[in-house]
mmCIF file as Biopython writes it, N, C-alpha, C and O atoms, coordinates in Angstrom:
data_model
#
loop_
_atom_site.group_PDB
_atom_site.id
_atom_site.type_symbol
_atom_site.label_atom_id
_atom_site.label_alt_id
_atom_site.label_comp_id
_atom_site.label_asym_id
_atom_site.label_entity_id
_atom_site.label_seq_id
_atom_site.pdbx_PDB_ins_code
_atom_site.Cartn_x
_atom_site.Cartn_y
_atom_site.Cartn_z
_atom_site.occupancy
_atom_site.B_iso_or_equiv
_atom_site.auth_seq_id
_atom_site.auth_asym_id
_atom_site.pdbx_PDB_model_num
ATOM 1   N N  . MET A ? 1  ? -9.981  -2.137  14.062 1.0 0.0 1  A 1 
ATOM 2   C CA . MET A ? 1  ? -9.566  -0.938  13.291 1.0 0.0 1  A 1 
ATOM 3   C C  . MET A ? 1  ? -10.003 -1.160  11.907 1.0 0.0 1  A 1 
ATOM 4   O O  . MET A ? 1  ? -10.486 -0.207  11.295 1.0 0.0 1  A 1 
ATOM 5   N N  . LEU A ? 2  ? -9.890  -2.322  11.337 1.0 0.0 2  A 1 
ATOM 6   C CA . LEU A ? 2  ? -10.219 -2.613  9.917  1.0 0.0 2  A 1 
ATOM 7   C C  . LEU A ? 2  ? -11.652 -3.167  9.743  1.0 0.0 2  A 1 
ATOM 8   O O  . LEU A ? 2  ? -12.280 -2.987  8.700  1.0 0.0 2  A 1 
ATOM 9   N N  . MET A ? 3  ? -12.153 -3.855  10.817 1.0 0.0 3  A 1 
ATOM 10  C CA . MET A ? 3  ? -13.347 -4.609  10.657 1.0 0.0 3  A 1 
ATOM 11  C C  . MET A ? 3  ? -14.529 -3.740  10.400 1.0 0.0 3  A 1 
ATOM 12  O O  . MET A ? 3  ? -15.334 -4.115  9.547  1.0 0.0 3  A 1 
ATOM 13  N N  . ALA A ? 4  ? -14.732 -2.602  11.051 1.0 0.0 4  A 1 
ATOM 14  C CA . ALA A ? 4  ? -15.945 -1.836  10.858 1.0 0.0 4  A 1 
ATOM 15  C C  . ALA A ? 4  ? -15.973 -1.209  9.434  1.0 0.0 4  A 1 
ATOM 16  O O  . ALA A ? 4  ? -17.023 -1.265  8.792  1.0 0.0 4  A 1 
ATOM 17  N N  . PRO A ? 5  ? -14.927 -0.647  8.940  1.0 0.0 5  A 1 
ATOM 18  C CA . PRO A ? 5  ? -14.966 -0.151  7.526  1.0 0.0 5  A 1 
ATOM 19  C C  . PRO A ? 5  ? -15.226 -1.394  6.531  1.0 0.0 5  A 1 
ATOM 20  O O  . PRO A ? 5  ? -16.067 -1.310  5.636  1.0 0.0 5  A 1 
ATOM 21  N N  . GLU A ? 6  ? -14.539 -2.422  6.721  1.0 0.0 6  A 1 
ATOM 22  C CA . GLU A ? 6  ? -14.845 -3.562  5.826  1.0 0.0 6  A 1 
ATOM 23  C C  . GLU A ? 6  ? -16.256 -4.025  5.885  1.0 0.0 6  A 1 
ATOM 24  O O  . GLU A ? 6  ? -16.825 -4.404  4.861  1.0 0.0 6  A 1 
ATOM 25  N N  . GLN A ? 7  ? -16.840 -4.010  7.041  1.0 0.0 7  A 1 
ATOM 26  C CA . GLN A ? 7  ? -18.271 -4.436  7.018  1.0 0.0 7  A 1 
ATOM 27  C C  . GLN A ? 7  ? -19.134 -3.398  6.328  1.0 0.0 7  A 1 
ATOM 28  O O  . GLN A ? 7  ? -20.105 -3.759  5.664  1.0 0.0 7  A 1 
ATOM 29  N N  . ARG A ? 8  ? -18.817 -2.142  6.461  1.0 0.0 8  A 1 
ATOM 30  C CA . ARG A ? 8  ? -19.618 -1.143  5.837  1.0 0.0 8  A 1 
ATOM 31  C C  . ARG A ? 8  ? -19.475 -1.227  4.340  1.0 0.0 8  A 1 
ATOM 32  O O  . ARG A ? 8  ? -20.446 -0.980  3.625  1.0 0.0 8  A 1 
ATOM 33  N N  . TYR A ? 9  ? -18.331 -1.558  3.843  1.0 0.0 9  A 1 
ATOM 34  C CA . TYR A ? 9  ? -18.095 -1.726  2.374  1.0 0.0 9  A 1 
ATOM 35  C C  . TYR A ? 9  ? -18.895 -2.965  1.876  1.0 0.0 9  A 1 
ATOM 36  O O  . TYR A ? 9  ? -19.442 -2.931  0.774  1.0 0.0 9  A 1 
ATOM 37  N N  . ARG A ? 10 ? -18.964 -4.053  2.678  1.0 0.0 10 A 1 
ATOM 38  C CA . ARG A ? 10 ? -19.830 -5.202  2.332  1.0 0.0 10 A 1 
ATOM 39  C C  . ARG A ? 10 ? -21.271 -4.768  2.228  1.0 0.0 10 A 1 
ATOM 40  O O  . ARG A ? 10 ? -21.990 -5.067  1.275  1.0 0.0 10 A 1 
ATOM 41  N N  . ASP A ? 11 ? -21.658 -4.035  3.276  1.0 0.0 11 A 1 
ATOM 42  C CA . ASP A ? 11 ? -23.092 -3.635  3.372  1.0 0.0 11 A 1 
ATOM 43  C C  . ASP A ? 11 ? -23.544 -2.878  2.145  1.0 0.0 11 A 1 
ATOM 44  O O  . ASP A ? 11 ? -24.684 -3.035  1.706  1.0 0.0 11 A 1 
ATOM 45  N N  . ILE A ? 12 ? -22.674 -2.061  1.585  1.0 0.0 12 A 1 
ATOM 46  C CA . ILE A ? 12 ? -23.085 -1.238  0.422  1.0 0.0 12 A 1 
ATOM 47  C C  . ILE A ? 12 ? -22.659 -1.889  -0.913 1.0 0.0 12 A 1 
ATOM 48  O O  . ILE A ? 12 ? -22.801 -1.281  -1.974 1.0 0.0 12 A 1 
ATOM 49  N N  . GLY A ? 13 ? -22.151 -3.094  -0.850 1.0 0.0 13 A 1 
ATOM 50  C CA . GLY A ? 13 ? -22.046 -3.900  -2.085 1.0 0.0 13 A 1 
ATOM 51  C C  . GLY A ? 13 ? -20.654 -4.017  -2.658 1.0 0.0 13 A 1 
ATOM 52  O O  . GLY A ? 13 ? -20.487 -4.564  -3.747 1.0 0.0 13 A 1 
ATOM 53  N N  . TYR A ? 14 ? -19.670 -3.530  -1.973 1.0 0.0 14 A 1 
ATOM 54  C CA . TYR A ? 14 ? -18.209 -3.664  -2.505 1.0 0.0 14 A 1 
ATOM 55  C C  . TYR A ? 14 ? -17.818 -5.117  -2.282 1.0 0.0 14 A 1 
ATOM 56  O O  . TYR A ? 14 ? -18.189 -5.777  -1.311 1.0 0.0 14 A 1 
ATOM 57  N N  . GLY A ? 15 ? -17.029 -5.564  -3.273 1.0 0.0 15 A 1 
ATOM 58  C CA . GLY A ? 15 ? -16.489 -6.977  -3.178 1.0 0.0 15 A 1 
ATOM 59  C C  . GLY A ? 15 ? -15.030 -6.924  -2.892 1.0 0.0 15 A 1 
ATOM 60  O O  . GLY A ? 15 ? -14.467 -7.993  -2.659 1.0 0.0 15 A 1 
ATOM 61  N N  . MET A ? 16 ? -14.364 -5.849  -2.880 1.0 0.0 16 A 1 
ATOM 62  C CA . MET A ? 16 ? -12.912 -5.820  -2.694 1.0 0.0 16 A 1 
ATOM 63  C C  . MET A ? 16 ? -12.579 -4.445  -2.039 1.0 0.0 16 A 1 
ATOM 64  O O  . MET A ? 16 ? -13.249 -3.429  -2.227 1.0 0.0 16 A 1 
ATOM 65  N N  . VAL A ? 17 ? -11.499 -4.523  -1.270 1.0 0.0 17 A 1 
ATOM 66  C CA . VAL A ? 17 ? -10.963 -3.269  -0.680 1.0 0.0 17 A 1 
ATOM 67  C C  . VAL A ? 17 ? -9.598  -3.191  -1.115 1.0 0.0 17 A 1 
ATOM 68  O O  . VAL A ? 17 ? -8.897  -4.203  -1.108 1.0 0.0 17 A 1 
ATOM 69  N N  . ARG A ? 18 ? -9.126  -1.994  -1.521 1.0 0.0 18 A 1 
ATOM 70  C CA . ARG A ? 18 ? -7.729  -1.694  -1.947 1.0 0.0 18 A 1 
ATOM 71  C C  . ARG A ? 18 ? -7.227  -0.560  -1.103 1.0 0.0 18 A 1 
ATOM 72  O O  . ARG A ? 18 ? -7.945  0.410   -0.858 1.0 0.0 18 A 1 
ATOM 73  N N  . LEU A ? 19 ? -6.013  -0.674  -0.662 1.0 0.0 19 A 1 
ATOM 74  C CA . LEU A ? 19 ? -5.378  0.383   0.179  1.0 0.0 19 A 1 
ATOM 75  C C  . LEU A ? 19 ? -3.919  0.428   -0.168 1.0 0.0 19 A 1 
ATOM 76  O O  . LEU A ? 19 ? -3.411  -0.409  -0.913 1.0 0.0 19 A 1 
ATOM 77  N N  . ASP A ? 20 ? -3.261  1.400   0.371  1.0 0.0 20 A 1 
ATOM 78  C CA . ASP A ? 20 ? -1.868  1.464   0.230  1.0 0.0 20 A 1 
ATOM 79  C C  . ASP A ? 20 ? -1.196  2.111   1.465  1.0 0.0 20 A 1 
ATOM 80  O O  . ASP A ? 20 ? -1.848  2.722   2.311  1.0 0.0 20 A 1 
ATOM 81  N N  . THR A ? 21 ? 0.217   1.933   1.523  1.0 0.0 21 A 1 
ATOM 82  C CA . THR A ? 21 ? 0.978   2.537   2.614  1.0 0.0 21 A 1 
ATOM 83  C C  . THR A ? 21 ? 2.350   2.650   2.061  1.0 0.0 21 A 1 
ATOM 84  O O  . THR A ? 21 ? 2.642   2.096   1.001  1.0 0.0 21 A 1 
ATOM 85  N N  . SER A ? 22 ? 3.191   3.341   2.733  1.0 0.0 22 A 1 
ATOM 86  C CA . SER A ? 22 ? 4.552   3.449   2.304  1.0 0.0 22 A 1 
ATOM 87  C C  . SER A ? 22 ? 5.398   2.268   2.818  1.0 0.0 22 A 1 
ATOM 88  O O  . SER A ? 22 ? 5.146   1.700   3.881  1.0 0.0 22 A 1 
ATOM 89  N N  . LEU A ? 23 ? 6.402   1.936   2.015  1.0 0.0 23 A 1 
ATOM 90  C CA . LEU A ? 23 ? 7.268   0.768   2.465  1.0 0.0 23 A 1 
ATOM 91  C C  . LEU A ? 23 ? 7.801   0.967   3.931  1.0 0.0 23 A 1 
ATOM 92  O O  . LEU A ? 23 ? 7.989   0.010   4.682  1.0 0.0 23 A 1 
ATOM 93  N N  . SER A ? 24 ? 8.031   2.264   4.286  1.0 0.0 24 A 1 
ATOM 94  C CA . SER A ? 24 ? 8.699   2.492   5.639  1.0 0.0 24 A 1 
ATOM 95  C C  . SER A ? 24 ? 7.659   2.286   6.797  1.0 0.0 24 A 1 
ATOM 96  O O  . SER A ? 24 ? 8.041   2.290   7.967  1.0 0.0 24 A 1 
ATOM 97  N N  . GLN A ? 25 ? 6.326   2.103   6.454  1.0 0.0 25 A 1 
ATOM 98  C CA . GLN A ? 25 ? 5.342   1.949   7.502  1.0 0.0 25 A 1 
ATOM 99  C C  . GLN A ? 25 ? 5.241   0.433   7.868  1.0 0.0 25 A 1 
ATOM 100 O O  . GLN A ? 25 ? 4.234   -0.194  7.540  1.0 0.0 25 A 1 
ATOM 101 N N  . ALA A ? 26 ? 6.141   -0.094  8.459  1.0 0.0 26 A 1 
ATOM 102 C CA . ALA A ? 26 ? 6.210   -1.515  8.694  1.0 0.0 26 A 1 
ATOM 103 C C  . ALA A ? 26 ? 5.029   -1.974  9.602  1.0 0.0 26 A 1 
ATOM 104 O O  . ALA A ? 26 ? 4.503   -3.067  9.389  1.0 0.0 26 A 1 
ATOM 105 N N  . ALA A ? 27 ? 4.614   -1.190  10.581 1.0 0.0 27 A 1 
ATOM 106 C CA . ALA A ? 27 ? 3.489   -1.643  11.463 1.0 0.0 27 A 1 
ATOM 107 C C  . ALA A ? 27 ? 2.188   -1.678  10.649 1.0 0.0 27 A 1 
ATOM 108 O O  . ALA A ? 27 ? 1.395   -2.605  10.817 1.0 0.0 27 A 1 
ATOM 109 N N  . ALA A ? 28 ? 1.949   -0.692  9.772  1.0 0.0 28 A 1 
ATOM 110 C CA . ALA A ? 28 ? 0.796   -0.704  8.940  1.0 0.0 28 A 1 
ATOM 111 C C  . ALA A ? 28 ? 0.759   -1.948  7.972  1.0 0.0 28 A 1 
ATOM 112 O O  . ALA A ? 28 ? -0.277  -2.590  7.803  1.0 0.0 28 A 1 
ATOM 113 N N  . ARG A ? 29 ? 1.960   -2.255  7.340  1.0 0.0 29 A 1 
ATOM 114 C CA . ARG A ? 29 ? 1.979   -3.371  6.462  1.0 0.0 29 A 1 
ATOM 115 C C  . ARG A ? 29 ? 1.734   -4.671  7.238  1.0 0.0 29 A 1 
ATOM 116 O O  . ARG A ? 29 ? 1.046   -5.563  6.742  1.0 0.0 29 A 1 
ATOM 117 N N  . ARG A ? 30 ? 2.260   -4.777  8.379  1.0 0.0 30 A 1 
ATOM 118 C CA . ARG A ? 30 ? 2.031   -5.988  9.236  1.0 0.0 30 A 1 
ATOM 119 C C  . ARG A ? 30 ? 0.476   -6.150  9.599  1.0 0.0 30 A 1 
ATOM 120 O O  . ARG A ? 30 ? -0.107  -7.232  9.527  1.0 0.0 30 A 1 
ATOM 121 N N  . LEU A ? 31 ? -0.102  -5.002  9.979  1.0 0.0 31 A 1 
ATOM 122 C CA . LEU A ? 31 ? -1.578  -4.962  10.243 1.0 0.0 31 A 1 
ATOM 123 C C  . LEU A ? 31 ? -2.369  -5.442  9.040  1.0 0.0 31 A 1 
ATOM 124 O O  . LEU A ? 31 ? -3.208  -6.331  9.185  1.0 0.0 31 A 1 
ATOM 125 N N  . TYR A ? 32 ? -2.137  -4.893  7.867  1.0 0.0 32 A 1 
ATOM 126 C CA . TYR A ? 32 ? -2.838  -5.289  6.684  1.0 0.0 32 A 1 
ATOM 127 C C  . TYR A ? 32 ? -2.673  -6.770  6.378  1.0 0.0 32 A 1 
ATOM 128 O O  . TYR A ? 32 ? -3.643  -7.482  6.117  1.0 0.0 32 A 1 
ATOM 129 N N  . GLU A ? 33 ? -1.397  -7.225  6.416  1.0 0.0 33 A 1 
ATOM 130 C CA . GLU A ? 33 ? -1.178  -8.645  6.058  1.0 0.0 33 A 1 
ATOM 131 C C  . GLU A ? 33 ? -1.774  -9.576  7.053  1.0 0.0 33 A 1 
ATOM 132 O O  . GLU A ? 33 ? -2.274  -10.634 6.672  1.0 0.0 33 A 1 
ATOM 133 N N  . LYS A ? 34 ? -1.749  -9.229  8.340  1.0 0.0 34 A 1 
ATOM 134 C CA . LYS A ? 34 ? -2.269  -10.036 9.402  1.0 0.0 34 A 1 
ATOM 135 C C  . LYS A ? 34 ? -3.785  -10.163 9.232  1.0 0.0 34 A 1 
ATOM 136 O O  . LYS A ? 34 ? -4.394  -11.153 9.638  1.0 0.0 34 A 1 
ATOM 137 N N  . ASN A ? 35 ? -4.382  -9.120  8.613  1.0 0.0 35 A 1 
ATOM 138 C CA . ASN A ? 35 ? -5.898  -9.074  8.517  1.0 0.0 35 A 1 
ATOM 139 C C  . ASN A ? 35 ? -6.324  -9.539  6.989  1.0 0.0 35 A 1 
ATOM 140 O O  . ASN A ? 35 ? -7.406  -9.216  6.499  1.0 0.0 35 A 1 
ATOM 141 N N  . GLY A ? 36 ? -5.392  -10.295 6.336  1.0 0.0 36 A 1 
ATOM 142 C CA . GLY A ? 36 ? -5.829  -10.941 5.057  1.0 0.0 36 A 1 
ATOM 143 C C  . GLY A ? 36 ? -5.620  -10.045 3.812  1.0 0.0 36 A 1 
ATOM 144 O O  . GLY A ? 36 ? -6.106  -10.372 2.729  1.0 0.0 36 A 1 
ATOM 145 N N  . TYR A ? 37 ? -4.984  -9.052  3.950  1.0 0.0 37 A 1 
ATOM 146 C CA . TYR A ? 37 ? -4.616  -8.263  2.653  1.0 0.0 37 A 1 
ATOM 147 C C  . TYR A ? 37 ? -3.409  -8.754  2.013  1.0 0.0 37 A 1 
ATOM 148 O O  . TYR A ? 37 ? -2.437  -9.123  2.673  1.0 0.0 37 A 1 
ATOM 149 N N  . SER A ? 38 ? -3.446  -8.768  0.645  1.0 0.0 38 A 1 
ATOM 150 C CA . SER A ? 38 ? -2.290  -9.265  -0.147 1.0 0.0 38 A 1 
ATOM 151 C C  . SER A ? 38 ? -1.607  -8.103  -0.816 1.0 0.0 38 A 1 
ATOM 152 O O  . SER A ? 38 ? -2.284  -7.171  -1.249 1.0 0.0 38 A 1 
ATOM 153 N N  . GLU A ? 39 ? -0.363  -8.118  -0.913 1.0 0.0 39 A 1 
ATOM 154 C CA . GLU A ? 39 ? 0.300   -7.160  -1.670 1.0 0.0 39 A 1 
ATOM 155 C C  . GLU A ? 39 ? 0.049   -7.332  -3.159 1.0 0.0 39 A 1 
ATOM 156 O O  . GLU A ? 39 ? 0.205   -8.433  -3.687 1.0 0.0 39 A 1 
ATOM 157 N N  . THR A ? 40 ? -0.321  -6.311  -3.813 1.0 0.0 40 A 1 
ATOM 158 C CA . THR A ? 40 ? -0.732  -6.391  -5.275 1.0 0.0 40 A 1 
ATOM 159 C C  . THR A ? 40 ? 0.283   -5.634  -6.130 1.0 0.0 40 A 1 
ATOM 160 O O  . THR A ? 40 ? 0.281   -5.825  -7.346 1.0 0.0 40 A 1 
ATOM 161 N N  . GLY A ? 41 ? 1.161   -4.777  -5.562 1.0 0.0 41 A 1 
ATOM 162 C CA . GLY A ? 41 ? 2.145   -4.117  -6.364 1.0 0.0 41 A 1 
ATOM 163 C C  . GLY A ? 41 ? 2.856   -2.970  -5.572 1.0 0.0 41 A 1 
ATOM 164 O O  . GLY A ? 41 ? 2.499   -2.673  -4.432 1.0 0.0 41 A 1 
ATOM 165 N N  . ARG A ? 42 ? 3.813   -2.380  -6.184 1.0 0.0 42 A 1 
ATOM 166 C CA . ARG A ? 42 ? 4.566   -1.301  -5.600 1.0 0.0 42 A 1 
ATOM 167 C C  . ARG A ? 42 ? 4.740   -0.199  -6.588 1.0 0.0 42 A 1 
ATOM 168 O O  . ARG A ? 42 ? 4.741   -0.442  -7.794 1.0 0.0 42 A 1 
ATOM 169 N N  . GLY A ? 43 ? 4.884   0.985   -6.123 1.0 0.0 43 A 1 
ATOM 170 C CA . GLY A ? 43 ? 5.075   2.183   -7.002 1.0 0.0 43 A 1 
ATOM 171 C C  . GLY A ? 43 ? 5.849   3.227   -6.198 1.0 0.0 43 A 1 
ATOM 172 O O  . GLY A ? 43 ? 6.197   3.043   -5.031 1.0 0.0 43 A 1 
ATOM 173 N N  . MET A ? 44 ? 6.096   4.347   -6.910 1.0 0.0 44 A 1 
ATOM 174 C CA . MET A ? 44 ? 6.694   5.455   -6.298 1.0 0.0 44 A 1 
ATOM 175 C C  . MET A ? 44 ? 5.818   6.656   -6.330 1.0 0.0 44 A 1 
ATOM 176 O O  . MET A ? 44 ? 5.173   6.938   -7.339 1.0 0.0 44 A 1 
ATOM 177 N N  . ILE A ? 45 ? 5.782   7.398   -5.201 1.0 0.0 45 A 1 
ATOM 178 C CA . ILE A ? 45 ? 5.151   8.782   -5.149 1.0 0.0 45 A 1 
ATOM 179 C C  . ILE A ? 45 ? 6.216   9.650   -4.611 1.0 0.0 45 A 1 
ATOM 180 O O  . ILE A ? 45 ? 6.659   9.496   -3.473 1.0 0.0 45 A 1 
ATOM 181 N N  . ARG A ? 46 ? 6.634   10.572  -5.431 1.0 0.0 46 A 1 
ATOM 182 C CA . ARG A ? 46 ? 7.764   11.445  -5.118 1.0 0.0 46 A 1 
ATOM 183 C C  . ARG A ? 46 ? 8.876   10.577  -4.736 1.0 0.0 46 A 1 
ATOM 184 O O  . ARG A ? 46 ? 9.309   9.790   -5.579 1.0 0.0 46 A 1 
ATOM 185 N N  . ASN A ? 47 ? 9.451   10.629  -3.431 1.0 0.0 47 A 1 
ATOM 186 C CA . ASN A ? 47 ? 10.508  9.768   -3.033 1.0 0.0 47 A 1 
ATOM 187 C C  . ASN A ? 47 ? 10.151  8.649   -2.167 1.0 0.0 47 A 1 
ATOM 188 O O  . ASN A ? 47 ? 11.007  8.005   -1.561 1.0 0.0 47 A 1 
ATOM 189 N N  . LEU A ? 48 ? 8.836   8.394   -2.097 1.0 0.0 48 A 1 
ATOM 190 C CA . LEU A ? 48 ? 8.338   7.197   -1.187 1.0 0.0 48 A 1 
ATOM 191 C C  . LEU A ? 48 ? 8.007   6.015   -2.083 1.0 0.0 48 A 1 
ATOM 192 O O  . LEU A ? 48 ? 7.393   6.136   -3.143 1.0 0.0 48 A 1 
ATOM 193 N N  . GLU A ? 49 ? 8.452   4.864   -1.591 1.0 0.0 49 A 1 
ATOM 194 C CA . GLU A ? 49 ? 8.049   3.624   -2.262 1.0 0.0 49 A 1 
ATOM 195 C C  . GLU A ? 49 ? 6.652   3.242   -1.641 1.0 0.0 49 A 1 
ATOM 196 O O  . GLU A ? 49 ? 6.545   3.120   -0.421 1.0 0.0 49 A 1 
ATOM 197 N N  . ILE A ? 50 ? 5.664   3.069   -2.424 1.0 0.0 50 A 1 
ATOM 198 C CA . ILE A ? 50 ? 4.336   2.789   -1.946 1.0 0.0 50 A 1 
ATOM 199 C C  . ILE A ? 50 ? 4.046   1.278   -2.183 1.0 0.0 50 A 1 
ATOM 200 O O  . ILE A ? 50 ? 4.410   0.753   -3.235 1.0 0.0 50 A 1 
ATOM 201 N N  . VAL A ? 51 ? 3.415   0.596   -1.247 1.0 0.0 51 A 1 
ATOM 202 C CA . VAL A ? 51 ? 3.042   -0.819  -1.331 1.0 0.0 51 A 1 
ATOM 203 C C  . VAL A ? 51 ? 1.514   -0.791  -1.438 1.0 0.0 51 A 1 
ATOM 204 O O  . VAL A ? 51 ? 0.855   -0.160  -0.611 1.0 0.0 51 A 1 
ATOM 205 N N  . TYR A ? 52 ? 0.931   -1.478  -2.464 1.0 0.0 52 A 1 
ATOM 206 C CA . TYR A ? 52 ? -0.497  -1.523  -2.685 1.0 0.0 52 A 1 
ATOM 207 C C  . TYR A ? 52 ? -0.964  -2.912  -2.177 1.0 0.0 52 A 1 
ATOM 208 O O  . TYR A ? 52 ? -0.298  -3.935  -2.337 1.0 0.0 52 A 1 
ATOM 209 N N  . TYR A ? 53 ? -2.141  -2.862  -1.563 1.0 0.0 53 A 1 
ATOM 210 C CA . TYR A ? 53 ? -2.715  -4.163  -1.010 1.0 0.0 53 A 1 
ATOM 211 C C  . TYR A ? 53 ? -4.225  -4.199  -1.526 1.0 0.0 53 A 1 
ATOM 212 O O  . TYR A ? 53 ? -4.839  -3.189  -1.870 1.0 0.0 53 A 1 
ATOM 213 N N  . SER A ? 54 ? -4.694  -5.374  -1.536 1.0 0.0 54 A 1 
ATOM 214 C CA . SER A ? 54 ? -6.157  -5.649  -1.750 1.0 0.0 54 A 1 
ATOM 215 C C  . SER A ? 54 ? -6.612  -6.775  -0.965 1.0 0.0 54 A 1 
ATOM 216 O O  . SER A ? 54 ? -5.805  -7.609  -0.554 1.0 0.0 54 A 1 
ATOM 217 N N  . LYS A ? 55 ? -7.923  -6.861  -0.716 1.0 0.0 55 A 1 
ATOM 218 C CA . LYS A ? 55 ? -8.553  -7.992  0.009  1.0 0.0 55 A 1 
ATOM 219 C C  . LYS A ? 55 ? -9.944  -8.193  -0.473 1.0 0.0 55 A 1 
ATOM 220 O O  . LYS A ? 55 ? -10.734 -7.250  -0.527 1.0 0.0 55 A 1 
ATOM 221 N N  . GLN A ? 56 ? -10.268 -9.437  -0.835 1.0 0.0 56 A 1 
ATOM 222 C CA . GLN A ? 56 ? -11.659 -9.752  -1.225 1.0 0.0 56 A 1 
ATOM 223 C C  . GLN A ? 56 ? -12.559 -9.772  -0.093 1.0 0.0 56 A 1 
ATOM 224 O O  . GLN A ? 56 ? -12.172 -10.358 0.918  1.0 0.0 56 A 1 
ATOM 225 N N  . LEU A ? 57 ? -13.722 -9.214  -0.100 1.0 0.0 57 A 1 
ATOM 226 C CA . LEU A ? 57 ? -14.680 -9.167  1.019  1.0 0.0 57 A 1 
ATOM 227 C C  . LEU A ? 57 ? -15.615 -10.321 0.864  1.0 0.0 57 A 1 
ATOM 228 O O  . LEU A ? 57 ? -16.516 -10.501 1.684  1.0 0.0 57 A 1 
#
């Protein structure tokens, strides 16, 4: 699920991927963390707590 987009980003010269999800999306958070993404911060959008992630490619 994440490997194809990551490879495409590498191919076009990106060195890092950043993404986010809401705190309530536990499955998405586990997927990102299992695939090497690190939490880089949190914020609020309206009434949702957002978790920000990044990964070096």
